[in-house]
N, C-alpha and C positions, 0 to 999 in steps of 0.2 A: 382504477376501479377493480381490476382483477386482483391486485395485491390486497385490497381491503377485503375482498371476497375470500381469499385464502385464509386470512386471519380468522374469519368466522367459521371456516370449515375444519379447523385444526382439531385433531383427536390424538390422544396420547397413547403410545405403546412403548415397548422396550427395544424397538429396532434402532440400529445405530447407523449414522451417516458420517462419512469422512470426506472433508473437502481438503484435498492436497493442492495447495496453491503455489505454483512456480511463478513467482513475481516476474512480470515482463516476458512471459513465455513466448508470445508471438514474435515472428521475425520476418526477414526479407532475404532473398538471394543476394549474394555478393555480385553476381553477374547476371544479365538477362537470361532467363530460362534455367538458372541454377537452382540449388536447393536452399531452403531456409535453414536456420540453425536446428530446428526441431526435425526437419526432414533429413538433414545430414547426420544427425546423431544416430548411433546404434542403440536402438531401444526395443529389444525383443520382448520385454515384459509389458511395456506400454502398448506395443503393437498387438500383443495377444489380447489385452484388455479391450483395445479398440475394435478388434475383429469380432469379439464376442459380445461387445456392448453396443452402445449407441453414441454417435459422435455428432459434432456440429461446430458452428462458429458463433461467438458471442460478441455483441457490441456493448461495451461498458456503459456508454452514455447515449450515443446516437451516431448515425452515419456521419463520417467525416470529422467527428469531434475527438480531439486528443484528450484523454482523461488524466487527471492526477491520481495518485494512489488512494487518496481519501475517498472521492466519489466512486472510484472503481470497486473498492472493497465494500462500501455500503451497498452497491448494486449486487455484489456477490451474495450478500446476506439478506437479500430481499427487500432492501430499502431503496426507494426511488432516489437516484443519485442527484437529481436536481432539487427535489423537495427537501431532501435531508442534507444538502450540501453544507459543509462546515470547513472553516479554515484549518490548514494543517497545523497551525500553532497549538490549537486545543488538543489535537490528537497527540502531538508530542508531549504536551503537559500531562495528559492522562497517562500516557505510557511510561513517563518518568516518575509517576507518583508525586508530581509537584502539587503542593496544597492549593487546589483550585478554589478561587474565591470569586463570587459574583462581582463584576465591575472590573476585573483584571483584563488586560489585553495580552494575548499570547501570540508569539511569532515563531515561525520556523526560520532558522538561520543557517546559512552556509558560510564557513570561513573560506575565503577565496584569495587568489593572487592577482594583483594588478602590477603593471610595469611602470616605468618612470613617467610615462605619459598619462597614467591613471586608467589605462585600458585593461580589461580583464583578460588574463592569459590562461587562467585555470579556475573554473567555477567551484572546484572542490579542493583546492590547495594541495593537489597531489594525493587526494584521499588521506588527509592528515591523520597521523596516528592518534588514536583515542587518548592516549596518555598526554600527548602534547595539547590536544583539545582541552583536557581537564585543567592543565596548567594555565592555559590562556583564559579559560572561564574564571578561574580563581583570581587571576590578575585583574580582569575586568570587574569582578564582583567587589574587589577591594578598592578599586580606584575610580569607578564611574559614579559621579554624583551629578544629579540634574538640578538646574536652578529652580525649577517649578516645585521642587519638593517631592516629585514623583519618584517612587522607588523602581529601580531596574534590577532584574534578576537574570543571571546567566547560568545555564545548566548544560552540561555535556550530554549529547544524545549518543552519537557514535561516529567515529572517524571525523569527517569535516562538519558533521551536523550538530546543531545545538538549539536550545530553546532560549528565547529572550522573552521576558514577561515584564509588563509595566503594571504598577499598582499605586492607587492613591490619586486617581483623577477621573474625570468624566470623559472616558475615551470613546472614540468612534472608529469603526472598522474601515470606513470608506477612505482609505489611504492607498496611494500608488505603491506597489511593491518595488523594491530597489534592485531586484534581480532581473536583468534583461533576458535571461535564459540563453545567452550566447556569449562566446568569447569575442574579443576584438572591439567590444563596446565598453563604455564607462558605466559604472553603477548608476542607477537612476535615482532621482531625488524623491523622497517620500512626501509628495505633495498631496493636498486634500483633493478628493474626488467629489465632495459634497460640501456645501457651506458649513454644515455643523461639524465637519472634521477639521476645521482650520486650527483649533487649539491643539488637537492631537498631532497634526502634521508638524507643527512647530516643535513639539516635544520630540518627535521622531527625528527631525533634522538635527536637533542638538544631540540626541543620543548617537546617531550615526557618525556625526563629526567627532565626538569624544571617543567613540570606539576606534575609528580610523586613526586618530592621533595616538591612541594607546598601542595600536598594532603596527605603527609605521616602520619599526625596526625589525619586525618579524621577516624571516626569509621567505616563507611560503604564505602563511596566513596573515597577510598584511591588510586585509579588508574584510568586511562582513556584508553579506547579501541577505535581505529580509523579505519574507513573503508569508502567505498563508495566515494573515491576521484574523484572529477570532476571539470572541468573548465566549463565556460558558453558556451552553444550552443543554437541556435534558432530552434524551431520546428514549422511546419505548424499547424495552429490552427484548431480546429474542425469546426469553421465557414468557414474557407478557404476550407477545404476538403469536408465537408458534408453539408454546408449551415445551420448548427444548431445554435441556440441561447442558449448555455448551461449554467446551473447554478450548482455549486458545493456546497454541504452542508456537512461539515466535521468538526470535532473538533480537529484533530491532524494536526500540521503544515505540515508534509511531504505530506499528501494527498491534502492539500490546494496547496502545491507547485506543485504537478503534474498537478492539475487543472489549476493553473495559467500559467504554461508553455505551456499548450494546449489551452489557450485562453478562459477558462471558467471564468464567473463572479463568485465571491465568495459571499455566503450569509453572513449575519452578524454573529458574533461569537455565536457559540452554544457549549454546553458542554454535555447535557444529550440527550438520544435518543428521549425523548419527545420534547425537544426543536428543534431537527432536523426535526421531523415530522411537528411541528408547522411552521418552516421556509419553508418547502415544501408547506404547505397550503398558507402561506402568499405571496409567490412569484410565485404561480402557473400560474397566468394570463400572466406573463411577459416573459416566456421562453418556449421552446419546447423540451428541453432535460434536465433531472435532474439526477445528480449523488449524491446519498445519501449514505454516508459512515458510517458504524457501526464498531467501532474498537474493542469492548469488546469481541466478539467471538474469535478474534485472541489472545488478551492478556491472556484470560483464558486458551486457548490452550497452549500458550507458557509457562504458569506457571504450566502446568500439571494438571489443575483443570477440570476434566471431568464433574462432576456434575454442577459446576458453569457455564461451557460453555453451558450445556443443559438449564440452567435457563435463560441465555441471549437469546438463540434462542426462548424460550417460551415467553419471554418478547416482542421480536420483533413480534412474531406471533400475540400477542394480539393487536398490533398496525396496523396490515394489513388492517382491515376494514376502518381505517381512511385514508389510502392511496387509497384504492379501491373507497372510496366515492368521490374522485376527478375524477373518471371515465377516467383514462388515456387510450389512444389508444393502447399503448404497455406498459406492466409492466414486467420487467425482475428482477428476484431475483436469486442471485448467490453470489459467493465469488471471491476474487482475486487469492486465492491459498488455499491449505489445511494446517491446523495446528492441527494435531491430538494431543489430550492431552497426549496420551500414549507416544508420541515422544517429547513432550515439545518444538516443533519447527516446522518450515515450512517443508513440505514434497513434494514429486513428485507425489502424488496421484491426480487423476482428481477431478474436483470440480463439485458438483451438480448444475444444472441450471434449472429454469422454466421460460417459456415465456407465458404470458397471453395476448391474443388479440382476437378480433372478428374473425380473420383469422387463429387462431391457428389450427394446424392439430391434430385431436384427436389421442391419442395413448393409450397404455395399462398401463401407469404409474398412479397409483391410489393414491399415496402419495408422499411427498417430502422427499426423502432420497437417499443415494447412490445406493442401490440395485434396488429401483424402477426407478430411473432416467436412469439407464443403459438400460432399456427397452424402453425408450422414443423416440419420433419421431425425435429429434435433433441428436440422436446417440451420438457418442464420436467424438468431433471435436476440432480443434485448437481454442483457445479462441479469437484469432485475427479476426475471422470471425463472432463473435457474433453480433457486432454492425451492420454489413451489413445485417444480418438476421432481426434485430430489425428495421432497416430503411425500409426494404422491407415490413414488416408487417404494418408499418406506412404509406405506400404508397409514400415513399420518394425516390424511385429508379425507373427510367424509364426502359422500355424494351430495351434489348440489341439486336441490329441487326434488319434487315428488317422483 
């Protein structure tokens, strides 16, 4: 209800908001009582912003719930992550500019490695080189033909990630994902989870069997894991809801897909963090909301690389003065979820957040880290309310009531 109320209170002005999102920012200590990745990092610039701004912790979906990147990002942008939940396949398709057609079924794919016993040894095939991924997708596109007449499409996303799409059938999303999310297990069968999904499940089983047969001689990417099944659906844009003119700056297709589905304009292709900050500077005059996505904090956490994740955070901290030089009216620094290196994956832990604005409420947080942020003036709140707070600090919400 609060989110619907915010939509009605929106008023436009020229003030600018930057959301700097360090994917998977939150972490855990390597040893009991130790420091998290963020606490261990040398971050004088972020600490200065935290000391002068307002800090807190965010729950992307709910207490104890480990979020995927899709619902977590929807929450960041003020969309209820449960009501607006969508399979990751559609996000990938939008980010890759795949020609989205009503009736298609989109899937997020990981190329992975299985041993002679058929057990997964690496869910990411050694973070397969993107060029190798492209070659495999071309091979699959040329050779996979399904008996039902259904068309299958294969598109490289990045590294080990790919998009698989089905076209030409009456598909149902209620299919079990084939990714068990753990090594040491065999890929799961794509069985139906509802009676109306029986036909789709049969197509999926034929698809995975033919893909695995085509990949059997590959050294690393000798199987595929499928998840995030989704058909097309339309979402109200950030311009429609909040009156914003948003720009997304991201290197990974899935995050571009989220931005595209929410009506954000996409910056020109960027690959490095430095290029992303340059894109922010180049486009600053033309927009009033900026989503700057940093992927590498998450990937280092997923790979269990504590020290490397610390280094990424320190690299971002060194670029903070370049962002502050733009003099944004509101600067928010946070993540979409926690990816502790000690867990090598997403977790349910709340995410540190800092908000810097002229109207920031002073609090006792003197640095940017999990333990400092829990003492901050934002407290611990659902992530879906963060954008509303940022809009208020930017003077973009009217008073409610007489």
